[in-house]
MDTraj code that builds the backbone (N, CA, C; nanometers):
import mdtraj as md
import numpy as np

residues = "MET ASP SER LEU ALA VAL THR ASN VAL ASN ASP MET VAL GLU TYR ILE TYR SER LEU SER SER MET ALA LEU LEU TRP ASN VAL PRO LYS GLN TYR ILE LYS ASN ILE LEU MET ARG GLN THR SER ASN GLY VAL LEU HIS VAL PRO LYS GLU TYR GLY MET PHE ARG ALA ALA".split()
xyz = np.array([
    [12.1694, 13.9170, 12.9411],
    [12.1328, 13.9638, 12.8099],
    [12.1637, 14.1141, 12.8008],
    [12.2060, 14.1568, 12.6846],
    [12.2403, 14.2974, 12.6608],
    [12.3492, 14.3480, 12.7540],
    [12.4478, 14.2646, 12.7793],
    [12.5603, 14.3086, 12.8615],
    [12.6874, 14.2390, 12.8146],
    [12.7989, 14.2969, 12.8519],
    [12.9280, 14.2369, 12.8247],
    [12.9631, 14.1517, 12.9456],
    [12.9975, 14.0263, 12.9235],
    [13.0369, 13.9364, 13.0318],
    [13.1896, 13.9292, 13.0348],
    [13.2483, 13.9909, 13.1341],
    [13.3940, 13.9965, 13.1461],
    [13.4388, 13.8869, 13.2416],
    [13.5217, 13.7971, 13.1925],
    [13.5717, 13.6890, 13.2770],
    [13.7147, 13.7141, 13.3243],
    [13.7800, 13.8135, 13.2666],
    [13.9148, 13.8491, 13.3087],
    [13.9125, 13.9954, 13.3536],
    [13.9008, 14.0146, 13.4826],
    [13.8898, 14.1494, 13.5384],
    [14.0163, 14.2305, 13.5102],
    [14.1312, 14.1651, 13.5002],
    [14.2547, 14.2372, 13.4687],
    [14.2431, 14.3081, 13.3340],
    [14.1788, 14.2432, 13.2370],
    [14.1585, 14.3069, 13.1066],
    [14.0723, 14.4318, 13.1196],
    [13.9702, 14.4257, 13.2032],
    [13.8840, 14.5421, 13.2227],
    [13.9610, 14.6551, 13.2910],
    [14.0436, 14.6214, 13.3863],
    [14.1256, 14.7228, 13.4537],
    [14.2175, 14.7903, 13.3523],
    [14.2829, 14.7126, 13.2696],
    [14.3719, 14.7697, 13.1679],
    [14.2946, 14.8573, 13.0705],
    [14.1744, 14.8150, 13.0343],
    [14.0910, 14.8951, 12.9450],
    [14.0565, 15.0295, 13.0107],
    [14.0154, 15.0250, 13.1351],
    [13.9795, 15.1474, 13.2074],
    [14.0977, 15.2436, 13.2104],
    [14.2168, 15.1918, 13.2393],
    [14.3348, 15.2776, 13.2478],
    [14.3806, 15.3272, 13.1112],
    [14.3333, 15.2664, 13.0047],
    [14.3717, 15.3112, 12.8707],
    [14.2864, 15.4285, 12.8222],
    [14.1769, 15.4569, 12.8911],
    [14.0871, 15.5639, 12.8500],
    [14.1390, 15.6992, 12.8971],
    [14.1555, 15.7913, 12.8047],
    [14.2039, 15.9235, 12.8439],
    [14.1045, 15.9939, 12.9358],
    [13.9772, 15.9604, 12.9235],
    [13.8762, 16.0225, 13.0094],
    [13.8856, 15.9741, 13.1543],
    [13.9631, 15.8716, 13.1768],
    [13.9802, 15.8186, 13.3118],
    [14.1159, 15.8568, 13.3703],
    [14.1749, 15.9627, 13.3187],
    [14.3080, 16.0050, 13.3618],
    [14.3148, 16.0306, 13.5122],
    [14.2040, 16.0694, 13.5734],
    [14.2041, 16.0936, 13.7180],
    [14.2358, 15.9667, 13.7970],
    [14.2122, 15.8516, 13.7371],
    [14.2395, 15.7252, 13.8060],
    [14.3846, 15.6803, 13.7930],
    [14.4598, 15.7426, 13.7067],
    [14.5952, 15.6965, 13.6813],
    [14.6823, 15.6972, 13.8057],
    [14.6465, 15.7767, 13.9057],
    [14.7222, 15.7778, 14.0308],
    [14.6683, 15.6781, 14.1323],
    [14.5607, 15.6111, 14.0978],
    [14.5002, 15.5100, 14.1854],
    [14.5625, 15.3753, 14.1496],
    [14.6081, 15.2998, 14.2486],
    [14.6667, 15.1685, 14.2179],
    [14.5668, 15.0786, 14.1453],
    [14.6164, 15.0083, 14.0449],
    [14.5304, 14.9185, 13.9668],
    [14.4662, 14.8115, 14.0552],
    [14.5389, 14.7661, 14.1554],
    [14.4839, 14.6626, 14.2439],
    [14.3597, 14.7129, 14.3162],
    [14.3559, 14.8394, 14.3502],
    [14.2399, 14.8978, 14.4169],
    [14.1171, 14.8899, 14.3256],
    [14.1337, 14.9276, 14.1992],
    [14.0235, 14.9210, 14.1027],
    [13.9832, 14.7758, 14.0799],
    [14.0811, 14.6876, 14.0703],
    [14.0520, 14.5452, 14.0510],
    [13.9689, 14.4915, 14.1674],
    [14.0038, 14.5289, 14.2891],
    [13.9287, 14.4826, 14.4059],
    [13.7835, 14.5292, 14.3999],
    [13.7615, 14.6528, 14.3566],
    [13.6252, 14.7045, 14.3438],
    [13.5480, 14.6232, 14.2407],
    [13.6103, 14.5992, 14.1255],
    [13.5429, 14.5224, 14.0204],
    [13.5170, 14.3781, 14.0637],
    [13.6123, 14.3191, 14.1345],
    [13.5957, 14.1803, 14.1799],
    [13.4758, 14.1665, 14.2733],
    [13.4479, 14.2690, 14.3519],
    [13.3314, 14.2637, 14.4418],
    [13.2004, 14.2674, 14.3633],
    [13.2072, 14.3099, 14.2378],
    [13.0868, 14.3183, 14.1545],
    [13.0668, 14.1943, 14.0674],
    [13.1575, 14.0984, 14.0766],
    [13.1444, 13.9781, 13.9945],
    [13.0465, 13.8799, 14.0567],
    [12.9920, 13.7970, 13.9708],
    [12.9037, 13.6890, 14.0138],
    [12.9490, 13.5632, 13.9418],
    [12.9883, 13.4629, 14.0185],
    [13.0408, 13.3383, 13.9617],
    [13.1577, 13.3643, 13.8669],
    [13.2428, 13.4602, 13.9036],
    [13.3613, 13.4898, 13.8248],
    [13.3369, 13.5734, 13.7004],
    [13.2173, 13.6306, 13.6878],
    [13.1831, 13.7103, 13.5700],
    [13.1395, 13.8494, 13.6133],
    [13.1983, 13.9499, 13.5503],
    [13.1588, 14.0888, 13.5707],
    [13.0675, 14.1259, 13.4545],
    [12.9437, 14.1588, 13.4850],
    [12.8477, 14.1964, 13.3812],
    [12.8469, 14.3480, 13.3668],
    [12.8787, 14.3946, 13.2456],
    [12.8809, 14.5381, 13.2160],
    [12.7595, 14.5675, 13.1281],
    [12.6577, 14.6360, 13.1820],
    [12.5360, 14.6625, 13.1053],
    [12.5619, 14.7548, 12.9864],
    [12.4752, 14.7452, 12.8881],
    [12.4926, 14.8247, 12.7663],
    [12.4854, 14.9744, 12.7924],
    [12.4303, 15.0152, 12.9038],
    [12.4232, 15.1572, 12.9376],
    [12.5612, 15.2211, 12.9477],
    [12.6645, 15.1388, 12.9700],
    [12.8001, 15.1906, 12.9848],
    [12.8730, 15.2036, 12.8522],
    [12.8085, 15.1699, 12.7436],
    [12.8696, 15.1880, 12.6120],
    [12.8714, 15.0602, 12.5318],
    [12.9232, 15.0733, 12.4135],
    [12.9296, 14.9605, 12.3231],
    [13.0761, 14.9161, 12.3116],
    [13.0961, 14.7866, 12.3121],
    [13.2286, 14.7302, 12.2960],
    [13.2299, 14.6515, 12.1655],
    [13.3403, 14.6581, 12.0968],
    [13.3529, 14.5852, 11.9717],
    [13.4730, 14.4942, 11.9847],
    [13.4507, 14.3674, 11.9670],
    [13.5597, 14.2708, 11.9752],
    [13.6414, 14.2752, 11.8472],
    [13.7688, 14.2674, 11.8625],
    [13.8562, 14.2692, 11.7437],
    [13.9360, 14.1417, 11.7372],
])
top = md.Topology()
chain = top.add_chain()
for i, resn in enumerate(residues, 1):
    res = top.add_residue(resn, chain, resSeq=i)
    for name in ("N", "CA", "C"):
        top.add_atom(name, md.element.get_by_symbol(name[0]), res)
traj = md.Trajectory(xyz[None], top)
């Protein structure tokens, strides 16, 4: 409840790399970030709490 349920970690990686505020990560391989996020999944779902911001589906 009150979280974004991400089932495609690749989409989250692409989103992270699209943020100008995350420019420091642009030199980090995407696979490295994906591996970190995959370790945080539960039953194939990455839960992003609302504390990290609001997402709007389009």
